[in-house]
C-alpha positions as a printed Julia matrix, in Angstrom:
104×3 Matrix{Float64}:
  14.06   11.43   -4.74
  12.19   15.14   -3.98
  10.58   15.11   -0.58
   7.14   17.11   -1.86
   3.86   15.64   -2.55
   3.26   16.07   -6.47
   2.35   13.25   -8.65
   5.9    12.41  -10.32
   6.98   12.07   -6.8
   4.18   10.11   -5.32
   3.93    7.44   -8.63
   8.03    7.3    -8.69
   7.33    6.25   -5.19
   5.14    3.83   -5.78
   6.86    2.57   -8.71
   9.6     1.44   -7.08
   7.86   -0.17   -4.07
   6.18   -2.58   -7.0
   2.98   -0.64   -6.1
   0.29   -0.9    -8.35
  -1.78    2.47   -8.86
  -4.21    1.23   -6.23
  -3.42   -0.46   -2.85
  -3.99   -0.53    0.67
  -1.37    0.51    3.48
  -1.43   -3.38    4.07
  -0.08   -3.9     0.68
   2.06   -0.69    1.32
   3.41   -1.95    4.24
   4.47   -5.47    2.75
   5.85   -3.91   -0.62
   8.26   -1.81    1.88
   9.44   -4.57    3.79
   9.87   -6.75    0.85
  11.97   -4.4    -0.64
  13.86   -3.43    2.23
  14.8    -6.61    3.28
  15.97   -7.17   -0.22
  18.2    -4.0    -0.21
  19.07   -4.11    3.51
  23.08   -3.5     3.61
  23.26   -5.92    6.58
  21.67   -8.45    3.73
  23.66   -7.57    1.13
  27.55   -9.13    0.21
  30.43   -7.2     0.47
  30.64   -5.69   -3.36
  26.98   -5.1    -3.35
  26.75   -3.07    0.56
  27.31    0.66   -1.27
  24.46   -0.16   -4.0
  22.61   -1.19   -1.49
  22.93    1.16    0.98
  21.42    3.58   -1.52
  18.81    1.67   -3.05
  17.51    1.09    0.45
  17.87    5.33    1.28
  15.35    5.12   -1.79
  13.57    2.65   -0.4
  13.09    3.95    2.44
  12.49    7.77    1.52
   9.56    6.11   -1.22
   8.01    4.56    1.9
   7.99    7.91    3.52
   6.7     9.85    0.66
   3.31    7.17    0.34
   2.75    7.4     3.99
   2.75   11.14    4.01
   0.72   10.97    0.83
  -1.76    8.78    2.57
  -1.81   10.94    5.55
  -3.68   13.63    4.33
  -6.57   11.75    3.41
  -9.66   11.4     5.58
 -11.2     8.0     5.37
 -15.19    7.9     5.8
 -16.76    6.07    8.46
 -20.16    6.66    7.3
 -22.19    2.98    6.96
 -22.76    4.04    3.68
 -19.32    4.16    2.49
 -18.68    1.34    4.68
 -20.85   -0.86    2.97
 -19.79   -0.23   -0.35
 -15.98   -0.97    0.29
 -16.21   -3.46    2.59
 -16.61   -7.06    0.45
 -18.41   -8.49    3.35
 -21.72   -6.07    3.6
 -21.05   -5.94   -0.07
 -22.43   -9.56   -0.98
 -24.52   -9.81    2.73
 -27.54   -8.16    0.74
 -27.27  -10.3    -2.08
 -26.62  -13.81   -0.43
 -29.82  -12.92    2.08
 -31.96  -11.98   -1.2
 -30.68  -15.34   -2.52
 -31.23  -17.55    0.39
 -34.32  -15.77    1.83
 -37.01  -18.36    0.05
 -35.14  -21.39    0.71
 -35.58  -21.95    4.48
 -38.4   -22.69    6.18
């Protein structure tokens, strides 16, 4: 797999890790862990060892590509952005409004 961060390489890496088109960092890590355990050469049967080694290398390289892609993005810690993506903050104002007149 080519190491460049082109769309085709990132998409190929994403598919190799069985990721959806949108994924959180924890989902990426979980997918890598699941796939690497499945194809780790020490866990394969002797007759599949070579195939597993190749697949494990591909999975590791795909993970590195995805992480490099994630690494070049800046994360915003602005209040409006955090509240927009945070489920707790997102629904907090709706719940407050809903229960506003219910309590004495």
